[in-house]
C-alpha positions in Angstrom: -24.7 -39.3 5.2 -27.1 -36.4 5.6 -26.3 -32.9 4.1 -25.0 -30.5 6.6 -27.0 -27.5 7.6 -24.9 -24.3 7.1 -26.3 -22.6 10.1 -25.0 -25.4 12.4 -21.7 -25.9 10.5 -18.7 -24.2 12.3 -17.0 -24.2 9.0 -18.7 -23.6 5.7 -19.2 -26.7 3.4 -18.4 -24.6 0.3 -15.0 -22.8 0.3 -14.9 -19.1 -0.1 -14.2 -18.2 -3.8 -10.5 -17.2 -4.4 -9.9 -13.5 -4.3 -13.0 -12.7 -2.4 -11.3 -11.9 1.0 -9.3 -8.8 1.4 -5.8 -9.6 2.8 -4.3 -6.9 4.9 -0.8 -6.2 6.3 -1.4 -5.7 10.1 0.9 -3.9 12.4 1.9 -6.1 15.4 4.0 -5.6 18.5 6.2 -8.2 20.1 5.3 -9.5 23.5 6.3 -12.4 25.9 3.8 -14.8 24.4 4.6 -13.8 20.7 3.2 -11.0 18.7 -0.2 -9.2 19.0 -2.1 -6.9 16.8 -1.7 -3.2 17.5 -4.8 -1.2 17.9 -5.0 2.5 17.3 -7.4 5.5 18.0 -9.6 7.2 15.6 -9.4 11.2 15.4 -12.6 11.1 17.7 -10.9 8.8 20.2 -12.6 5.4 19.3 -10.5 2.3 19.2 -9.9 0.8 15.7 -8.0 -2.1 14.2 -5.7 -1.1 11.3 -4.7 -2.9 8.2 -2.9 -1.9 5.0 -3.6 -3.1 1.6 0.1 -3.0 0.5 3.3 -3.3 2.4 4.4 0.0 0.8 1.6 1.8 2.5 2.5 0.3 5.9 6.2 1.2 5.5 5.2 4.8 4.4 3.1 5.2 7.5 4.9 3.3 10.2 8.4 2.8 8.9 10.4 0.1 7.3 11.4 -1.7 10.7 7.8 -1.9 11.9 6.7 -5.6 12.4 3.6 -6.8 10.7 1.6 -10.0 9.7 -0.8 -10.7 6.9 -4.4 -11.4 7.9 -7.6 -11.5 6.0 -10.1 -8.8 7.2 -12.5 -11.2 8.9 -9.6 -12.5 10.9 -8.7 -9.1 12.0 -12.2 -8.4 13.0 -12.3 -11.6 14.9 -9.1 -10.5 16.9 -10.7 -7.2 17.6 -14.2 -8.2 18.7 -13.4 -9.5 22.2 -11.9 -6.1 23.0 -15.0 -4.4 21.9 -13.4 -2.9 18.8 -15.8 -3.1 15.8 -14.0 -0.6 13.5 -11.3 -1.6 11.0 -9.5 1.2 9.5 -7.8 0.4 6.1 -4.9 2.4 4.8 -5.1 5.1 7.3 -4.0 8.6 6.4 -2.5 11.0 9.0 -4.0 14.5 9.3 -1.9 15.9 12.2 1.7 16.0 13.2 2.9 14.3 16.4 2.2 16.4 19.4 4.2 16.4 22.6 3.8 18.3 25.8 6.6 20.2 27.6 6.5 22.2 30.8 7.0 26.0 30.3 9.0 28.1 32.8 5.9 28.9 34.8 5.2 25.2 35.3 2.2 25.0 32.9 2.1 22.3 30.4 2.3 23.5 26.6 1.6 21.4 23.6 4.3 21.5 21.0 4.0 20.1 17.5 7.0 17.9 16.2 8.2 17.5 12.8 6.4 14.6 11.2 8.2 11.4 11.3 6.6 8.3 9.7 7.5 5.7 12.5 6.4 8.0 15.3 3.4 9.5 13.6 0.9 7.0 14.8 2.2 6.6 18.4 -0.2 9.0 19.9 -3.0 7.0 18.4 -2.2 3.8 20.1 -5.0 2.6 22.3 
């Protein structure tokens, strides 16, 4: 048997050393075909995949009842790539409160900041 060329092998011949892949807790949403990774927006409006290094950080940001799965970072990147998403944000930190719009008596729209709530805080960032 001849040695396998690494560039032609769809899976590497040598396993990846243990502990070298970062495992992330990735927020998901339920759908008709199962669950799908949730993608968010950066402060500048670009789309990003999001992962958390600990379940505690995910719960603090999205709330205790938010569904999630565990993925290695390369797997999350592979899920995002077909959608043109090249950025992965790890342990995002919020910098602004949730903003809603309401109509004033004159009929104009007026932005109004709402109290910060962990489960609703990232909703405006969903892409």
